[in-house]
SEBATOR-914831 format. One record per residue (C-alpha): residue in three letters; x, y, z. Coordinates in steps of 0.5 Angstrom, whole numbers, plus 500, padded with zeros to 3 digits. Layout:
N
ALAXYZ ...
END
This chain:
334
MET337251235 SER332255240 ALA331262239 GLU329262246 TRP335265249 LYS334271245 ARG327272247 ARG328272255 ARG328278259 GLU333280264 GLY333278271 GLY336285274 GLY338291272 ARG344296271 LEU344298278 ALA344291281 VAL350290277 ARG354296279 LEU352295286 ILE355288286 LEU362290282 ALA362296287 VAL362291293 ALA367287290 LYS372292289 GLY371295296 ALA370289300 GLY374284296 ARG372277293 GLY370273300 PHE365278302 THR362279296 ARG361272295 LEU356272301 PHE351275296 LEU351269291 VAL346265296 PRO341270296 ILE342272288 THR341264287 LEU335264291 TYR332269287 PHE333266281 LEU331259283 LEU324262286 ARG323268280 ARG325265274 PRO322258273 ALA324258265 GLU331257267 ARG330253273 ARG326248268 ASP332248263 SER337247268 ARG334241271 ALA333238264 TYR340239262 LEU342236269 GLY338230267 ARG341229261 VAL348229264 PHE346225270 GLY341220267 ARG336221272 PRO332227274 ALA336233277 ARG334235284 LEU333242286 HIS339243290 GLU343241284 VAL339246280 ALA341251285 ARG349249285 HIS348250277 ILE346257278 HIS351259284 THR356256280 PHE354261274 ALA354267279 SER361265282 THR364266275 ILE361272273 LEU363275280 ASP370272278 ARG370276272 SER370283275 PHE377280278 LEU380277272 LEU378283267 SER382287272 GLU388282272 ASP387281279 PHE390274279 ARG393273286 ARG386271288 PHE386265284 ASP389258283 VAL389257276 THR392250273 VAL394251266 HIS393244261 GLY396243254 VAL399250253 GLU405247250 GLN403247243 LEU399253243 GLN405257245 ALA410254240 GLN405256235 VAL405263237 ASP412263239 GLY413262232 GLY409268230 GLN403264227 GLY396266229 VAL391261232 LEU384261233 LEU381259240 PHE375256240 GLY371257246 SER364255249 HIS359257254 LEU362252259 GLY366255265 SER369262264 PHE373265258 GLU376270262 ALA381265265 LEU384266258 ARG387273261 VAL391268266 LEU395266260 ALA396273257 ARG398275264 ARG404270264 ARG406272257 PRO405279256 ASP408279249 TYR402275247 SER396278244 ILE389276245 ARG383278241 VAL376277243 VAL370277237 LEU364280241 ASP358283239 LYS358289243 ALA351291242 HIS348284245 SER347286253 ALA350293252 ALA349295259 VAL353289262 THR358289257 GLN359297258 LEU360296266 LEU365290265 ASP369294260 GLU370300265 LEU374295269 ASN379294264 PRO379299258 GLU386296255 VAL382289254 ALA376293251 ALA380296246 THR382289244 VAL375287242 ILE373285235 ASP366288234 ALA362282231 GLY356287230 GLN360290224 PRO359288217 GLY361281215 PRO367284211 ALA370288216 ILE370283221 MET373278217 LEU379283215 GLN380285223 ILE380277224 GLN385276219 GLN390282220 ALA390280228 LEU392273226 GLN397275221 GLY400279226 GLY401273231 ALA395274235 MET390269238 VAL383270236 ALA378267241 LEU371266239 LEU365262242 VAL362257238 ASP357253241 ARG351258240 ALA348261234 GLN343267233 PRO337266230 GLY337265223 GLY344263223 THR346257219 VAL347251224 GLU349243224 ARG345239228 VAL350233231 PRO349229237 PHE350232244 LEU349229251 GLY344224247 ALA340228242 PRO341232236 ALA343240238 GLY345245233 PHE352248233 PRO353254228 VAL357253222 ALA360260221 PRO366259225 TRP368253222 GLN367256215 ILE372262218 ALA377257220 ALA377254213 VAL378260209 LEU383263214 LYS387256214 VAL390257221 PRO391253227 VAL385251231 VAL385250239 LEU380249243 ALA380253250 PHE376251256 GLY376255263 LEU373250268 TYR371253275 ARG373248280 GLY370251286 GLY373256291 ASN378260288 ARG380254283 TYR380254275 ASP383249270 LEU385252264 VAL385247258 PHE387248251 GLU386242246 PRO390242239 PHE384241234 SER387242227 ASP394245225 GLY390248219 ILE383247216 ASP384247209 LEU378245205 PRO376247198 ARG370251197 ARG366245194 GLU368240199 ARG366245205 ALA359243206 ALA361235206 ALA367236211 ILE364242216 PRO359237219 ALA364232221 LEU368238224 ILE363240228 ARG361233230 ARG368232233 TYR368239236 ALA361237240 ALA364230242 ARG370234246 LEU365239249 GLU361233251 HIS367230254 HIS368237258 VAL361238260 ARG361231263 ASP367233267 ALA365239269 PRO357239269 TRP356245273 ASN360250268 TRP354249263 PHE352256262 ASN347256256 PHE340256261 TYR335255255 ASP333249251 PHE339248247 TRP336242244 LYS330245241 ASP329246234 ASP324252233 ASP329256228 ALA335252226 GLY336256220 SER337255213 ASP340249210 GLN343253204 GLU351254205 SER352261207 THR359265206 PRO363266212 VAL363273211 ASP355273212 SER355268217 THR360272222 ARG355277223 ARG350273225 ASP353269230 ASP354270237 ALA362270239 GLY365273245 VAL365273252 PRO360268256 ALA353270256 GLY349269262 PRO342265263 GLY337267258 GLY343270254 GLY346275258 ASP353277260 GLY352278267 PRO349277274 SER343281272 ARG341276266 GLN341270269 GLY336264270 
END
């Protein structure tokens, strides 16, 4: 996969993020959304790389060259979800109309005391999962997140809800520690959420068809699932405009049970199946794709050798959605 998202500079600063969050807290969502227009214009004018990559991605989805106003809508949608993150992490859900789909099997598994791996992506808002936790406060949701990545924005968002911050499993730890925490959480009946569409440079990837061309997806999450043998559910928090979100759950596996000698052959098929479901939702909600870099570029795809789940977990980016260029907030867009 492309390492470009790691190299791109931030497009703003901590002060700008604090200002937006302060305005949102004091003036509310409706007034603060007025700031999204100049923010969108800024990134359209000042960030040509992300503008180019947005246009290229939209061209794949639409099958024709994307227009400038469509690129603007793409960036504006991302900025909208970042603003909404402040309210979702503060558990201020009264502002949103969230429709939940396919949650019955997930609830049955968790109600039975079974831990579940929730596999998400940089499509839409992963924070929409908090709606499920609010509706069922007895549920435990743990998110695997590299806290050192975009630490400034992560710190600001953690301040909104220290209780949520305390549930994060830090992916910056040594691999064995991460695996142990994930396993303990699952054994306690928790849902453990990871983003599985983006690997860090050097991480092992599998290139599979996605929107008409091969793209690299990280292998490590699937190795983890194969080791822990727990149910896997796909999760998508799709922004539909205004204050509307669709929270979609899709059962993927009741438990991936692969002998070690069979994993190298079986995991690529799982990734292809996942990529097909991701493509389905991308085409359904094209403005929600927030990988603002050349997702199909293959300049550092990683080794072809199989890595262990413990080692790969440390390298892979898994957690809350990152912004264009790899960041986590409106200051790191493109």
